[in-house]
N, C-alpha and C positions, 0 to 999 in steps of 0.2 A: 738428603738422604740418611736413613734410621738404621745404621747397619746391623747396629747391637739386635734388631728385629729381623736381621735376614739371614741369620747362621747361628745354629744350635751343634755342640759338639757332645756326641753321646759317650754314656761312659766306654765301651769300646773303642774311642778314638774317632770311629766314624763321624761324618760330619753330614749335615743336612742345611741345606740352605733354598731359600723360598724369597723371590723378590716380593715386595708390595709393591703397590702403584708407584710411589714417589721414587724407588729404587729403577724402576723398570725403565721411567721416562730418565732418570740420568744414566741409565745404562747404554740407551738407544745413543747416547752422545760419545762416550766411552767404555765401552764394555767390558775391555780389560782393566782397564784402571779404575772403576768400580767395583769388578770384583776383588783386584790385589788391595785395595782399601779392605774390603770384608775381610777377607782372610787374614790380613794383616793382623787385626784386632785378636784372633788366635796364635798368633807367631808362626803363621804360615805364609810360605811364599813361593812363586812360581822359582822352577830352577832348568836352566839351558833353554832350548828351544820348540816350537811343537816339532812333535814326530807324526808319522803318519800311523793310523789305526787301522787301516787297509784301503781298501778302494774308496770308501764316501766318507772318512771322516779323520783328522787328526786331533791329535791329545798334548797337554803339556802338563809334566809332574810337576808335583804343589809339595812341599815339604813343609812339616811341622817340626819343627826344631826341638818344642818343648816335650812333643811325646815321642819324638823321633820316629815319625811313622809318614812315609810318601801316601799319595793321593794321586790318580790320572784324573785329570779333569780334561774332557772332549769338547769341541766344537758342537755336538749335539747337545752337550749339558747345559751351554751357553745358551742354544734355541730353546731350550725348555726353561729355561730360567726367566727369558724374555718374553715368555708366553704366559707367565703366571706358573707355571708349574714347579714343583720341587726336585731338588735331585740330592739324590744321598752318593756322598764319596766314599768308599770303604778304604779304612786304614791298613797300610802292609807295611811291615816291619821293613824296612830294606836291606837287601844283600848286600853282599861286597860289590857288585858290578854297580848297583844304585847308589850305595856309598861313594864309589871312586866318581859315579857321574855328577854328584852331588858336591864331593871336592873340586872336580875341575871346574863347575859353574858357580861358583859361590864367589 
């Protein structure tokens, strides 16, 4: 897996992820492990457990410790990556509730 080709950090902190064929093949065996390794390259990690994003999707918080930003990665995002589509994660400054959640799940 060549994760350095799979993720780009934009100037505003947003992330763009797109899997190549080799990464898709690896991700079919370990979806979340492959993504965690790619995110780790930018000092990002999953925080807590997946939460409901409505009736049809779940999401998990991703924390970027270097930029002090959070992102929400959804199950739908994972399906898009496995289909070879790019996914944009929007960087958000954590509020006090998010900071408390991060502290509790470190």
